[in-house]
N, CA, C and O of each residue as an XYZ file, in Angstrom:
236
protein
N     114.333    100.938     87.695
C     113.446    102.517     87.067
C     112.202    102.111     86.521
O     112.767    101.511     85.607
N     111.066    101.924     86.294
C     109.032    102.226     86.359
C     108.811    102.475     85.614
O     109.136    103.604     85.247
N     107.931    101.460     84.617
C     108.138    101.256     83.343
C     105.963    100.942     83.720
O     105.490    100.227     84.603
N     105.155    101.812     82.638
C     104.178    100.795     83.021
C     103.654    100.513     82.189
O     103.576    101.560     81.546
N     102.641     98.951     81.065
C     102.456     98.553     79.943
C     101.849     98.319     80.214
O     101.624     97.567     81.163
N     101.142     98.886     79.457
C      99.310     98.520     78.891
C      98.773     97.337     77.499
O      99.365     97.118     76.443
N      97.947     96.964     77.817
C      97.960     95.519     76.431
C      96.571     95.421     76.991
O      96.045     96.191     77.795
N      95.890     93.980     76.245
C      94.641     93.719     76.318
C      94.986     91.727     76.638
O      96.161     91.448     76.396
N      94.448     90.965     76.931
C      94.333     89.777     76.757
C      93.208     89.417     76.485
O      92.245     90.182     76.430
N      93.160     87.903     76.226
C      92.167     86.610     75.771
C      91.750     86.129     77.341
O      92.464     85.731     78.261
N      90.208     86.349     77.246
C      90.055     86.148     78.466
C      88.093     85.264     77.941
O      86.901     85.509     78.128
N      88.528     84.742     77.594
C      86.951     84.120     76.984
C      86.770     84.082     75.537
O      87.539     83.503     74.770
N      85.634     84.777     75.169
C      85.540     85.709     74.044
C      85.948     86.453     73.912
O      86.307     86.662     72.753
N      86.171     87.219     74.677
C      86.490     88.997     74.809
C      87.545     88.924     75.577
O      87.767     88.254     76.586
N      88.869     90.523     74.351
C      89.650     90.820     75.174
C      90.055     91.777     76.585
O      89.677     92.925     76.350
N      90.508     91.715     77.565
C      90.091     92.468     78.469
C      91.344     93.815     78.846
O      92.436     93.252     78.918
N      91.486     95.170     79.067
C      92.131     95.176     79.417
C      93.261     95.331     80.582
O      92.795     95.143     81.706
N      95.076     95.730     80.527
C      95.349     96.157     81.534
C      96.425     96.540     81.299
O      97.261     96.357     80.414
N      96.294     97.406     82.657
C      97.981     98.144     83.068
C      98.862     97.489     84.097
O      98.365     97.447     85.223
N      99.725     97.116     83.997
C     101.311     96.457     85.231
C     102.052     97.941     85.314
O     101.955     98.815     84.452
N     102.749     98.020     86.442
C     103.343     99.360     87.062
C     104.410     98.369     87.081
O     104.222     97.864     88.188
N     105.410     97.763     86.575
C     106.727     97.343     87.286
C     108.188     98.506     86.912
O     108.624     99.507     86.343
N     108.384     97.441     87.718
C     110.251     98.773     87.797
C     110.750     97.618     87.511
O     110.359     96.561     88.005
N     111.762     97.751     86.589
C     112.981     96.365     86.285
C     114.012     97.973     85.648
O     113.754     99.151     85.892
N     115.608     97.185     84.488
C     116.151     97.443     84.322
C     116.151     98.202     83.304
O     116.837     99.216     83.178
N     114.998     97.534     82.122
C     114.650     98.372     80.955
C     113.656     97.634     79.747
O     113.620     96.441     79.446
N     113.239     98.235     79.443
C     111.601     98.056     78.576
C     111.988     96.667     78.134
O     111.314     95.712     78.519
N     113.386     96.436     77.083
C     112.651     94.672     77.491
C     112.472     93.874     78.888
O     111.864     92.811     78.759
N     112.655     94.013     79.456
C     113.275     93.229     80.513
C     111.522     93.573     80.965
O     110.962     92.582     81.435
N     110.779     94.653     80.879
C     109.131     94.923     81.021
C     108.281     94.242     80.535
O     107.387     93.448     80.824
N     109.154     95.132     79.043
C     108.125     92.883     78.657
C     108.412     92.061     78.079
O     107.983     91.574     77.033
N     109.343     91.782     78.862
C     108.592     89.746     79.356
C     108.626     89.976     80.836
O     108.938     88.947     81.436
N     108.535     90.396     81.151
C     107.440     89.784     82.720
C     106.516     90.325     82.903
O     105.930     90.029     83.944
N     105.764     91.621     81.814
C     103.949     90.791     81.374
C     104.027     90.541     81.310
O     103.491     89.922     82.230
N     104.764     89.468     80.445
C     104.322     88.359     79.785
C     104.247     87.225     80.924
O     103.349     86.402     81.102
N     105.364     87.400     81.601
C     105.037     86.123     82.680
C     104.112     86.395     83.813
O     103.512     85.515     84.430
N     104.042     87.608     84.032
C     102.501     88.139     85.030
C     101.203     87.148     84.795
O     100.789     86.082     85.251
N     100.786     88.175     83.765
C      99.729     87.941     83.459
C      99.520     86.632     82.142
O      98.359     86.423     81.792
N     100.629     85.816     81.476
C     100.269     84.662     80.916
C      99.779     83.523     83.055
O      98.742     83.000     83.462
N     101.772     83.754     83.963
C     100.692     82.992     84.643
C      99.754     83.519     85.205
O      98.747     82.839     85.011
N      99.470     84.754     86.063
C      97.606     84.558     86.341
C      96.823     84.234     85.746
O      96.073     83.452     86.330
N      96.439     84.575     84.229
C      95.674     84.337     83.450
C      95.742     82.410     82.489
O      94.989     81.765     81.760
N      97.079     82.225     83.097
C      97.261     80.877     82.827
C      96.997     80.875     81.065
O      96.290     80.072     80.457
N      97.687     81.873     80.550
C      97.453     82.324     78.783
C      99.194     81.896     77.989
O     100.346     81.846     78.420
N      98.488     81.646     76.573
C     100.743     81.241     76.260
C     100.287     83.174     75.829
O      99.206     83.725     76.036
N     101.274     83.651     75.341
C     102.116     84.672     74.976
C     101.503     84.790     73.969
O     101.639     85.989     73.728
N     100.648     84.191     72.850
C     100.354     84.957     71.778
C      98.691     85.109     71.731
O      98.105     85.249     70.657
N      97.907     85.059     73.176
C      97.600     85.481     74.030
C      97.348     86.936     74.527
O      96.267     87.276     75.008
N      98.317     87.701     74.394
C      98.927     89.053     74.998
C      99.381     89.817     74.275
O     100.500     89.690     73.778
N      98.435     90.983     74.020
C      98.445     91.722     72.680
C      99.192     92.866     74.097
O      98.547     93.071     75.125
N     100.807     93.571     73.828
C     101.322     94.941     74.311
C     100.931     95.686     73.600
O     101.256     95.768     72.416
N      99.747     96.745     74.485
C     100.456     98.199     73.276
C     101.139     99.357     73.451
O     101.337    100.173     72.550
N     101.514     99.466     74.594
C     102.707    100.285     75.342
C     103.460    100.203     75.685
O     103.336    100.421     76.890
N     104.577     99.952     75.408
C     105.567    100.648     77.342
C     106.109    101.698     77.794
O     107.114    102.127     77.228
N     105.651    102.260     78.751
C     106.899    103.686     78.489
C     107.818    103.922     80.050
O     108.370    103.020     80.680
N     107.789    105.061     80.336
C     108.377    104.499     81.546
C     107.410    105.630     82.680
O     106.723    106.587     83.035
N     107.635    105.269     82.704
C     106.770    105.717     84.526
C     107.432    107.935     84.760
O     108.451    108.262     84.152
N     106.889    108.721     85.386
C     107.374    110.610     84.977
C     107.052    110.443     86.648
O     106.331    111.222     87.271
N     107.995    108.824     87.448
C     107.430    109.567     88.850
C     109.513    109.505     89.902
O     109.645    109.961     91.037
């Protein structure tokens, strides 16, 4: 299933928005994968990543 995850992450003094499109089996795995990707790309802890929505893509 395809999911679109939207949220923000802390970049210096401000919060930057992001949108990730992922293919996973369920919503929880999409959430975990997003934390993993954003955290590794920007060297952030989970507390500095805020997820606003996880929606199934209509494709």
